[in-house]
C-alpha positions in Angstrom: 107.7 39.7 59.2 105.2 38.9 56.4 101.7 37.7 57.0 101.1 34.0 57.4 99.6 31.8 54.7 96.9 29.1 55.0 97.6 25.6 53.6 94.0 24.3 53.2 94.2 20.5 53.2 91.6 18.5 51.2 92.7 15.3 49.5 96.4 15.9 50.2 96.9 14.9 53.8 100.7 14.6 53.7 103.9 16.6 54.3 105.9 14.9 51.6 105.6 16.2 48.0 102.8 18.5 48.9 102.8 21.7 46.6 100.1 23.3 48.8 102.1 23.0 52.0 105.3 23.8 50.2 104.0 27.0 48.8 102.3 28.1 52.0 105.4 27.5 54.1 107.8 29.4 52.0 107.1 32.8 53.6 108.5 34.1 56.9 105.1 34.8 58.5 104.3 31.2 59.3 101.7 28.8 58.0 98.2 27.8 59.1 97.8 24.0 58.2 94.0 23.9 58.1 91.6 21.1 57.6 87.8 21.6 57.7 85.5 18.7 58.5 83.2 19.8 55.7 79.4 19.9 56.4 78.9 19.8 52.6 80.6 16.5 52.2 78.4 15.0 55.0 75.3 16.5 53.5 76.1 15.0 50.1 76.3 11.5 51.6 80.0 11.0 51.0 80.8 10.8 54.7 80.8 7.0 54.9 82.0 5.3 58.2 85.0 3.6 56.6 86.3 6.8 55.0 85.5 8.8 58.2 87.6 6.3 60.2 90.5 6.3 57.8 90.3 10.1 57.6 90.7 10.3 61.4 93.9 8.2 61.2 95.1 10.5 58.4 94.5 13.7 60.4 96.1 12.3 63.6 99.1 11.3 61.6 99.3 14.6 59.8 99.1 16.5 63.1 101.9 14.3 64.5 104.1 15.0 61.4 103.5 18.7 61.7 104.3 18.7 65.4 107.6 17.0 64.7 108.4 20.1 62.6 107.3 22.5 65.2 103.8 23.0 64.0 100.3 21.5 64.4 97.2 20.8 62.4 94.3 23.3 62.8 91.0 21.5 62.6 87.6 23.2 62.2 84.1 21.9 61.5 81.5 23.4 59.3 81.3 25.2 56.0 84.8 25.2 54.4 84.5 28.7 53.0 83.2 30.2 56.2 85.8 28.5 58.4 88.7 29.3 56.0 87.8 32.9 55.8 87.4 33.0 59.6 90.9 31.4 60.1 92.4 34.0 57.7 90.8 36.9 59.6 91.9 35.5 63.0 95.5 35.0 61.9 95.9 37.9 59.4 96.6 35.5 56.6 96.6 37.1 53.1 97.0 34.0 51.0 95.2 30.6 51.0 96.7 27.7 49.1 94.6 24.7 48.1 94.8 21.7 45.7 92.6 21.9 42.6 89.5 19.7 42.8 87.7 17.9 40.0 84.2 17.2 41.0 81.3 19.7 40.5 81.1 20.1 44.3 84.9 20.9 44.5 84.6 23.4 41.7 81.7 25.2 43.3 83.5 25.2 46.7 86.6 26.7 45.1 84.7 29.5 43.4 82.8 30.4 46.6 86.1 30.4 48.4 87.7 32.7 45.8 84.9 35.2 46.0 84.8 35.2 49.8 88.6 35.8 50.1 88.7 38.5 47.4 85.9 40.3 49.2 88.3 40.6 52.2 91.3 41.5 50.1 92.8 38.1 50.2 94.0 35.7 47.5 93.3 32.1 46.6 96.1 30.0 45.0 95.0 26.8 43.4 97.7 24.1 42.8 97.4 21.5 40.1 99.0 18.0 40.1 98.5 17.5 43.8 95.8 14.9 43.8 96.8 13.4 40.5 100.1 12.9 38.7 99.1 15.0 35.7 96.4 17.7 36.2 93.1 17.3 34.5 93.1 19.3 31.3 96.9 19.3 31.1 96.7 17.3 27.9 93.7 17.4 25.5 93.0 16.1 22.0 92.7 18.6 19.2 89.4 20.5 19.3 88.1 18.8 22.5 88.3 19.4 26.2 89.2 15.9 27.3 90.2 12.4 26.1 87.3 9.9 25.9 89.6 6.9 25.1 92.4 5.7 27.4 95.0 4.6 24.9 95.6 7.9 23.1 95.4 9.7 26.5 98.1 7.3 27.9 100.4 8.1 24.9 100.2 11.8 25.6 100.4 11.2 29.4 103.6 9.2 29.0 105.2 11.9 26.9 104.6 14.7 29.5 107.2 15.6 32.1 105.8 15.4 35.6 106.7 18.1 38.1 109.6 17.4 40.5 108.9 15.6 43.8 109.1 18.1 46.6 110.8 17.6 49.9 108.8 18.0 53.1 109.3 21.3 55.0 111.9 21.2 57.7 110.0 23.5 60.0 106.4 24.6 60.2 105.6 27.7 62.3 101.9 28.1 63.2 100.6 31.4 64.6 99.3 31.1 68.1 96.0 32.8 67.0 95.1 29.7 64.9 92.5 28.1 67.1 91.8 24.4 66.5 89.1 22.0 67.5 90.0 18.4 68.5 91.5 16.0 65.9 89.0 13.2 65.2 89.6 9.7 66.5 88.9 6.4 64.7 87.4 4.9 67.9 84.6 7.5 67.8 83.3 6.3 64.4 80.7 3.5 64.4 79.8 1.2 61.6 83.4 0.6 60.4 84.3 -2.5 58.5 86.2 -4.8 60.9 89.1 -5.4 58.6 89.6 -1.7 57.6 93.3 -0.9 57.2 95.1 1.9 59.1 95.3 5.3 57.5 97.9 8.1 57.6 101.0 9.1 55.7 103.3 7.1 57.9 101.4 3.9 57.2 101.2 4.8 53.5 104.9 5.4 53.2 105.7 2.1 54.9 103.4 0.3 52.4 104.9 2.3 49.5 108.4 1.4 50.5 107.5 -2.3 50.8 105.6 -2.3 47.6 108.2 -0.6 45.4 110.7 -3.4 46.1 110.2 -7.0 44.8 106.4 -7.0 44.9 106.3 -4.2 42.3 108.8 -6.2 40.0 106.4 -9.2 40.1 103.3 -7.0 39.7 102.7 -7.7 36.0 102.5 -11.4 36.6 100.2 -11.5 39.6 98.1 -8.4 39.4 94.9 -10.3 38.6 95.3 -13.2 41.0 92.4 -12.8 43.4 93.8 -15.0 46.2 97.4 -13.9 45.7 96.5 -10.4 46.9 99.5 -9.1 45.0 98.2 -5.5 44.3 99.7 -2.5 46.1 96.6 -1.6 48.2 97.8 2.0 47.9 94.5 3.3 46.5 93.1 4.5 49.9 96.3 6.5 50.4 96.0 8.0 46.9 92.4 8.9 47.6 93.2 10.8 50.8 96.5 12.1 49.4 98.6 10.6 52.1 100.8 9.5 49.2 101.6 11.5 46.1 100.8 10.1 42.7 103.8 12.0 41.3 106.1 10.3 43.7 104.6 6.9 43.0 105.1 7.3 39.3 108.7 8.4 39.8 109.4 5.3 42.0 107.6 2.9 39.6 109.6 4.3 36.6 112.8 3.9 38.6 111.9 0.3 39.4 111.3 -0.3 35.7 110.5 -3.7 34.2 107.1 -5.1 33.4 105.8 -4.5 36.9 106.8 -0.9 37.0 105.3 -0.3 33.6 102.0 -2.0 34.6 101.7 0.0 37.8 102.4 3.3 36.0 99.6 2.4 33.5 97.2 1.9 36.5 98.2 5.3 37.9 97.5 6.8 34.4 94.0 5.2 34.4 93.3 7.1 37.6 94.4 10.4 36.0 92.3 9.5 33.0 89.1 9.1 35.0 89.9 12.4 36.8 90.2 14.3 33.6 86.9 12.8 32.3 85.0 13.8 35.4 86.6 17.2 35.5 85.3 17.9 32.0 82.0 16.1 32.5 80.9 16.4 36.2 77.5 15.0 35.3 79.1 11.6 34.7 79.0 11.1 38.4 75.3 10.3 38.1 74.4 10.3 34.4 75.4 8.0 31.6 78.6 9.3 29.9 77.4 7.5 26.7 73.8 6.4 26.9 72.8 3.0 25.7 69.1 3.9 26.3 69.0 1.1 29.0 65.7 0.4 30.7 67.2 -1.1 33.8 65.3 -3.8 35.7 64.2 -3.2 39.2 64.5 -6.1 41.6 65.4 -5.2 45.2 65.6 -8.9 46.2 68.3 -9.5 43.6 70.1 -6.3 44.5 70.2 -7.2 48.1 71.4 -10.7 47.3 74.3 -9.1 45.4 75.1 -6.6 48.2 75.2 -9.4 50.9 77.1 -11.9 48.8 74.2 -14.4 48.4 74.0 -14.7 44.6 74.9 -18.4 44.4 78.0 -17.6 42.3 80.9 -18.1 44.8 83.4 -15.7 43.2 80.9 -12.9 43.2 79.8 -13.6 46.8 83.4 -13.8 47.9 84.1 -10.4 46.5 81.1 -8.8 48.1 81.9 -10.2 51.5 85.5 -9.0 51.3 84.2 -5.6 50.5 82.0 -5.6 53.5 84.8 -6.9 55.8 87.7 -4.7 54.6 86.1 -1.7 52.9 88.4 -2.5 50.0 88.4 -4.7 46.9 90.8 -6.0 44.3 90.3 -4.3 41.0 89.5 -7.5 39.2 86.9 -8.3 41.8 85.4 -4.8 41.4 85.0 -5.4 37.6 83.4 -8.9 37.9 80.9 -7.8 40.6 80.0 -4.7 38.7 79.6 -6.6 35.5 77.4 -9.2 37.3 75.1 -6.5 38.6 74.8 -4.5 35.4 74.9 -7.1 32.7 74.0 -10.4 34.3 71.3 -9.0 36.5 70.7 -6.0 34.3 70.3 -3.6 37.3 71.2 0.1 37.2 74.9 0.8 37.7 74.0 3.6 40.1 72.7 1.1 42.6 76.1 -0.6 42.6 78.1 2.6 42.6 76.2 3.8 45.6 76.8 0.6 47.5 80.5 0.7 46.7 80.7 4.3 47.9 79.0 3.3 51.2 81.9 0.9 51.9 85.0 1.6 49.9 87.7 3.5 51.9 89.1 4.6 48.5 85.7 5.5 47.0 85.8 8.8 45.1 83.5 10.0 42.3 86.0 9.8 39.5 87.3 6.3 39.9 84.2 4.7 41.4 81.6 6.2 39.1 83.6 5.9 35.9 84.8 2.4 36.6 81.1 1.5 37.2 80.1 3.1 33.9 83.0 1.2 32.2 81.6 -2.1 33.5 78.0 -1.1 32.6 79.0 -0.1 29.1 77.8 3.4 29.5 81.2 4.9 30.0 84.5 5.0 28.1 84.8 1.2 27.3 85.4 0.8 23.6 83.6 -2.6 23.9 80.5 -1.5 25.8 78.6 -4.8 25.3 81.2 -7.2 26.7 79.9 -9.5 29.4 82.2 -11.0 32.1 81.0 -14.5 32.7 81.5 -15.1 36.5 82.4 -18.8 35.9 85.0 -18.0 33.3 86.4 -15.2 35.5 86.6 -17.6 38.5 88.4 -20.2 36.4 91.0 -17.6 35.2 91.6 -15.6 38.4 90.8 -18.1 41.2 91.5 -21.4 39.6 92.1 -23.4 42.8 89.2 -21.7 44.7 91.4 -20.2 47.4 89.8 -16.8 47.2 86.3 -18.2 47.5 87.3 -20.4 50.5 88.8 -17.4 52.2 85.7 -15.3 52.0 82.9 -17.8 51.7 83.9 -20.0 54.6 80.8 -22.3 54.5 82.3 -23.7 51.2 85.8 -24.1 52.6 85.8 -27.8 53.7 83.0 -29.4 51.8 83.8 -32.8 50.4 83.7 -32.7 46.6 84.4 -29.0 46.4 88.2 -29.2 46.6 90.2 -27.0 44.2 88.4 -25.4 41.4 85.3 -27.6 41.9 83.9 -24.9 44.1 83.3 -22.8 40.9 81.5 -25.6 39.0 77.7 -25.4 39.5 77.2 -29.1 38.6 79.4 -30.0 41.5 78.6 -27.2 43.9 74.9 -27.8 44.1 74.9 -31.5 44.9 77.8 -31.1 47.3 76.1 -28.3 49.1 72.9 -30.3 49.4 74.7 -33.3 50.8 76.5 -31.1 53.4 73.2 -29.4 54.3 74.7 -26.0 53.6 72.8 -22.7 53.8 74.2 -21.5 50.5 71.8 -20.2 47.9 71.0 -21.5 44.4 72.3 -19.3 41.6 70.3 -16.2 41.4 70.0 -16.3 37.6 70.8 -18.7 34.7 73.8 -17.3 32.8 72.5 -18.3 29.4 69.1 -16.7 30.0 70.6 -13.5 31.5 73.0 -13.1 28.5 70.0 -13.4 26.1 68.1 -10.8 28.2 71.0 -8.4 28.1 71.5 -8.8 24.4 67.8 -8.2 23.8 67.8 -5.1 26.0 70.8 -3.7 24.1 69.3 -4.6 20.7 72.1 -7.1 20.0 70.0 -10.2 19.1 
């Protein structure tokens, strides 16, 4: 019998369409399905309660799926390199399989792991297109290492043939020598948003199956309707890899129509951001394209934004939903980010950090680069566009249903029926008559627009 192999799980917590597990399980010596609760991730501040709770669900579900196939998940805590090398030594594993990462931290961890394994006569195998549909760097423009504009990237992305979707292994045989610690439990995590969704591959696949039916076909028409909540809500499962981006693209293309095409485009945007960050890891904390901003500093305004007390109902509704669910509609992310960076003219890094503290799907590529897009320091080809919150509310929450859901003090106020809740000239007197504890608008939109234009040298 050959030596066992290690399948080192990172952001690919699934048994379906998992090249890492598929490759490790091909031999006859068994496989060690290993997940390390990484001290480095905690030290870097990425171990937010919502993601830790969702991760606990994912690991419990993965362990259950492996046990159904005769195996089990091996959980360790500490430094990934040390614990992986130790597991290899204990089980006699010669090969370690892992999904390719894109952040600077992931690259450094991968290189450390390679050196440690090679020093012991072992091999590291890095698999691409596990976390994304198309691996970062798979397509590049002539003479450059990545695409900086989405449209030409998407044309090339569309023309590429994605790898085939892999079946889950029928049987997983784990060596007895593979010692495991306890699988984390959600109930042991404090500070979790009360409306946080359940994690795990089983939950993700149920949602995927439901989504790729009639909701997907209607997606193109309702994707920006804030109250309609007509998006897939699959982003947490993509972030933790409980669902495969390759499989989602295949299903969306099979569904076809405008909804399928719109959803495929969104998945391509995710790949686009990953290839940008893979080529420019510093974009996680530095301007991708500097506008030489001298951001204002106003902690009171920043805190009003964080807590949903800006006096602009659609912004406040979004920020309260974020706090309650640890998730936010993409349109709501854009308008709240635009409000912080261009209306308040506060540093995008403040907002990105707050989102990462709450978002269950928060990762560096999508979070940081979407924030930079909104701030005009990223890949947006119109970096100085300003999203007026009143206009956004009129377009995407015309009847005020979204606001009344998340700002309940405005739900039953006489005079604020329908879209009137978004009209300051009606909101202020109605709130005063009702004696509401709802704040005055934090800034005047005309004045804030003039301030932004002056700061960017546009006036």
